[in-house]
C-alpha atoms as one frame of an Amber mdcrd trajectory, in Angstrom:
protein
   2.691  21.272 -22.982   4.041  18.019 -20.786   1.920  14.695 -21.509   1.688
  12.443 -19.230   0.007   8.505 -20.126  -3.355   8.112 -18.410  -3.381   4.771
 -16.661  -4.361   2.166 -18.625  -6.417   3.547 -21.127  -3.053   4.287 -23.001
  -3.853   7.694 -23.647  -1.584  10.438 -24.027  -3.172  13.563 -21.637  -1.354
  16.818 -21.501  -0.431  17.449 -18.114  -3.284  19.827 -17.514  -6.439  19.719
 -18.821 -10.165  21.267 -19.362 -12.537  21.074 -16.610 -16.364  21.939 -18.424
 -17.987  23.411 -15.008 -17.491  27.392 -15.106 -18.290  27.461 -18.992 -21.784
  26.998 -17.259 -21.709  31.325 -16.687 -20.266  32.160 -20.381 -21.914  31.950
 -23.785 -21.301  29.990 -26.984 -19.007  32.118 -28.653 -16.696  32.512 -25.382
 -16.535  28.291 -25.851 -15.574  28.073 -29.181 -13.215  31.165 -27.708 -12.073
  28.596 -25.203 -11.746  25.645 -27.787  -9.417  27.642 -30.317  -7.154  28.443
 -27.553  -6.894  25.066 -26.189  -6.040  24.125 -29.711  -3.539  26.444 -30.265
  -1.501  26.157 -26.472  -2.123  21.772 -27.476  -3.957  20.525 -24.782  -5.773
  17.589 -25.314  -8.224  16.841 -22.439 -11.740  17.891 -21.696 -13.721  17.095
 -18.826 -17.265  17.501 -18.777 -20.494  16.225 -17.348 -24.003  15.399 -17.238
 -25.157  17.990 -14.282 -22.982  20.807 -15.752 -25.644  21.889 -17.396 -25.137
  23.539 -20.935 -21.477  22.355 -20.740 -21.747  19.089 -22.605 -24.027  21.174
 -25.811 -21.483  24.155 -25.487 -18.652  21.910 -25.777 -20.184  19.657 -28.724
 -20.901  23.081 -30.713 -17.459  24.299 -30.582 -15.984  21.093 -31.108 -17.474
  20.362 -34.350 -14.578  19.870 -36.980 -12.600  19.405 -34.025 -13.327  15.935
 -32.532 -10.386  14.601 -33.317  -8.365  17.190 -31.363  -8.979  15.590 -28.033
 -10.007  13.461 -25.743 -13.432  14.231 -24.741 -14.655  12.318 -21.439 -17.662
  13.246 -19.305 -19.606  11.713 -16.279 -23.211  10.835 -15.287 -24.656  10.532
 -11.691 -27.180   8.321 -12.699 -27.410   4.714 -10.246 -28.983   2.218 -12.082
 -28.498   0.713 -15.435 -31.636   2.714 -17.844 -30.560   5.986 -16.569 -26.539
   5.547 -17.624 -27.891   3.991 -21.032 -29.841   7.110 -21.135 -27.289   9.564
 -20.618 -24.409   8.094 -22.836 -26.733   8.431 -25.718 -27.955  12.364 -24.517
 -23.995  12.704 -24.333 -23.138  11.273 -27.042 -25.700  13.877 -28.802 -24.495
  16.716 -27.013 -21.086  16.256 -27.568 -21.951  15.848 -31.277 -19.083  12.681
 -31.528 -19.813   9.127 -32.472 -17.902   8.417 -29.216 -16.270   9.138 -26.187
 -13.076   8.694 -24.900 -13.702   8.149 -20.879 -17.257   7.932 -19.665 -17.337
   8.394 -15.280 -19.762   7.120 -12.709 -19.414  10.447 -11.387 -19.632  11.050
  -7.374 -19.613   8.148  -5.911 -21.761   8.070  -2.844 -20.279   5.514  -0.313
 -20.292   1.508  -0.178 -23.782   1.032  -0.824 -24.103   3.335  -3.540 -21.167
   1.263  -5.363 -22.160  -2.061  -4.696 -25.945  -0.627  -6.190 -23.748   0.155
  -9.064 -21.894  -2.349  -9.773 -24.897  -4.791  -8.926 -26.570  -6.722 -11.857
 -28.966  -3.819 -12.507 -26.786  -1.103 -11.411 -24.958   2.072 -14.112 -21.596
  -0.026 -14.618 -23.211  -2.495 -16.620 -24.559   0.082 -19.435 -21.095   1.436
 -19.836 -19.438  -1.833 -20.303 -22.128  -2.562 -22.960 -21.297   0.735 -24.756
 -17.860   0.363 -24.501 -18.468  -2.814 -26.024 -21.310  -1.256 -28.777 -17.474
   1.275 -29.235 -19.901   4.660 -27.904 -17.846   5.132 -25.211 -13.913   3.477
 -25.171 -12.605   3.787 -21.390 -14.515   3.660 -18.118 -13.854   5.604 -14.784
 -14.814   6.897 -11.553 -14.779  10.154  -9.983 -15.923  10.600  -5.759 -14.841
  12.680  -3.021 -14.879   9.530  -0.459 -10.456   8.439  -0.208 -12.888   6.182
   2.449 -14.400   4.122  -0.467 -12.397   4.786  -3.407  -9.417   2.825  -0.965
 -12.184   0.205   0.555 -12.131  -0.465  -3.585  -8.950   0.053  -5.217  -7.113
  -2.909  -5.293 -10.606  -5.260  -7.362 -12.045  -1.892  -8.928 -12.401  -2.226
 -12.814 -11.881   0.995 -13.454  -8.917   2.381 -15.647  -9.254   5.858 -13.811
 -10.076   7.434 -10.756 -11.030  11.635 -10.661 -10.449  13.016  -7.285 -10.042
  16.653  -5.389  -6.903  16.923  -5.363  -4.578  20.434  -3.856  -2.857  22.273
  -2.059  -4.928  21.902   1.105  -6.744  18.725   0.138  -3.966  16.329   0.177
  -5.895  13.904   1.646  -6.002  11.228  -1.586  -1.964  10.467  -1.667  -1.936
   7.285  -0.351  -4.600   6.484  -2.560  -2.890   7.303  -5.639  -0.049   5.748
  -4.566  -1.929   2.150  -4.529  -3.884   4.034  -7.856  -0.736   3.985  -9.039
   0.819   0.892  -9.116  -2.342  -0.867 -10.279  -1.851   1.836 -13.489  -5.262
   3.176 -12.743  -4.928   6.587 -14.267  -5.517   9.752 -11.516  -7.046  12.618
 -12.705  -7.571  15.622 -10.016 -10.382  18.097  -9.685 -10.874  20.918  -7.712
  -6.808  22.100  -7.969  -7.742  25.464  -6.239 -10.265  23.946  -4.004 -13.485
  25.858  -5.575 -11.850  28.574  -5.824 -10.642  28.732  -2.114  -7.082  29.271
  -3.279  -6.048  32.234  -4.595  -2.673  31.540  -6.740  -3.987  28.539  -8.951
  -0.717  27.839 -10.454   1.164  27.450  -7.410  -1.738  24.914  -6.441  -1.422
  23.284 -10.142   2.381  23.296  -9.559   1.860  21.433  -6.523  -0.564  18.825
  -8.205   1.817  17.812 -10.655   5.073  17.612  -8.319   3.432  14.236  -7.508
   4.243  11.583  -9.988   1.766   9.330  -9.518  -0.802  12.280 -11.276  -1.818
  11.925 -14.527  -3.699  14.820 -15.254  -5.310  17.978 -13.250  -8.083  19.642
 -14.458  -8.271  23.183 -13.331 -12.050  24.793 -14.718 -11.593  27.695 -16.853
 -13.894  30.415 -18.654 -11.341  32.808 -20.578  -8.789  31.869 -22.797  -6.709
  33.773 -20.709  -7.229  31.228 -18.036  -5.885  28.392 -20.780  -3.332  30.429
 -21.319  -2.035  30.501 -18.473  -2.952  27.324 -17.576  -1.545  25.405 -20.066
   2.375  27.665 -19.281   2.212  25.436 -15.947   2.312  22.506 -17.657   6.051
  22.419 -18.989   7.629  19.465 -16.456   9.279  21.949 -14.167   6.850  21.905
 -10.812   9.737  22.489  -8.125   8.989  25.806  -5.820  11.201  27.980  -5.447
  11.970  29.253  -1.310   9.340  32.177  -2.183   6.499  29.986  -3.832   7.542
  27.592  -0.923   6.807  30.508   1.779   3.322  31.292  -0.570   1.721  27.081
  -0.403   2.823  27.186   3.117   0.924  30.292   4.009  -2.257  29.082   1.726
  -2.147  26.017   3.741  -2.271  28.130   6.960  -5.132  30.638   6.624  -7.351
  27.367   5.333  -6.862  24.165   7.148  -9.201  25.144   9.673 -11.803  26.504
   7.831 -12.256  24.338   4.367 -14.226  21.324   4.241 -13.010  18.409   2.121
 -15.875  16.580   2.220 -14.764  13.007   3.685 -18.017  12.779   5.097 -16.739
  11.947   8.959 -18.841  14.469  10.450 -22.183  12.348   9.486 -24.970  11.331
  10.740 -27.006  14.574  11.275 -29.148  14.351  14.128 -31.208  16.201  11.789
 -30.605  14.229   8.537 -28.895  17.340   6.883 -26.259  16.685   4.882 -23.317
  18.484   6.179 -19.850  18.339   2.911 -23.317  19.386   0.187 -23.935  22.329
   2.556 -20.723  23.735   2.073 -20.541  22.213  -1.736 -23.360  25.179  -2.769
 -22.091  28.483  -0.957 -18.699  27.648  -2.323 -20.789  27.336  -5.529 -22.516
  31.113  -4.719 -20.063  32.764  -3.118 -16.671  31.285  -4.857 -17.364  29.646
  -8.820 -19.878  32.959  -8.089 -22.301  30.208 -10.121 -25.579  31.429  -8.359
 -27.899  29.236 -11.061 -26.202  26.136 -10.106 -25.566  26.283  -6.849 -29.749
  26.947  -5.918 -30.314  24.599  -8.120 -27.965  21.697  -6.359 -29.167  23.427
  -2.380 -32.636  23.547  -3.854 -32.392  19.088  -4.448 -31.173  18.987  -0.344
 -33.878  17.205   1.415 -32.811  19.332   4.928 -31.706  22.603   4.557 -29.060
  24.425   6.563 -31.772  26.202   8.685 -32.457  22.920  10.127 -29.706  22.776
  12.417 -30.144  22.311  15.885 -26.594  23.456  17.125 -25.930  20.042  19.071
 -22.808  20.167  18.426 -22.310  16.241  17.467 -20.933  17.143  14.274 -18.017
  18.928  16.110 -15.865  16.204  17.803 -15.747  13.668  14.643 -14.386  16.759
  11.835 -10.414  15.441  11.257 -10.780  19.003  10.236 -11.784  20.984  13.529
 -14.475  23.136  10.967 -16.400  25.204  13.080 -19.308  23.496  10.993 -22.365
  25.267  13.383 -20.773  28.903  12.533 -20.141  28.057   9.005 -23.769  26.015
   8.207 -25.529  29.627   9.558 -23.428  30.939   6.594 -25.024  28.858   4.695
 -28.170  29.811   5.654 -27.660  33.278   4.769 -26.825  32.642   2.092 -29.156
  31.026   0.679 -31.829  32.053   2.928 -33.148  28.542   4.587
């Protein structure tokens, strides 16, 4: 498998790593088999998160006796020092390890979030402290707002960024170029757009054509998916004419009906977090993660049913999405 250097971390990672969201749907026996297949094919990077319910625990159990074969990354949505400090300990315990290679601030929403996290009582200080103690080796950040990361890329202290990137979501290419110039590692999540792209191999090939990308982390829940994704990471990412045509068809099909979670539609007149509605619906209908999607949706203070169809969000969306119609689909999916 091709390997690339993960920015200033210096870690030599396989260009395809493992994304730990979908294993919430399976059991420990299946996760054991997945880890064994990763060992067999040579994938050496695993990404999970505190928010992925049982994912850290399943992986920790499966990695007993194999810890030295993989670089482990996890992340927390904690914003303040004490909460992050606690989450680091939980991750270490769940993953059954003395150290975590990469710990990331997870889904930093906006500049206000960023400023608080980086402040004297913010979560970043807990990560710095844990790094000094040897509990974590490197610190990264994940987000869905390209504007947020672009605004801070020149000064941020992080060694990696993690951001959605695929055939349809290409808004971060300028960000990746700036990150590469600063030797910040680029980890690409959502390579098949939350399940919207049916040809995952094609999308992964597209992602890895970009030399500013360090690695891509498709979610996997079957050993055969591990094998198939590993086959892609062979260093040859040039599209054939047929693949070029298929990629163009996928983009044309999805570009008018796919939320990139940029947030430009905000503020909603009644306080709906519009991207969150579509994220929840995606987990439910594309990922088939009913429990996770239902819990995620339940945590939203204002539900899709509150939409008054004022239409003020429509001209703000740079992708001209039919937001009102999509909101009705969310309401139908969750019943509220």
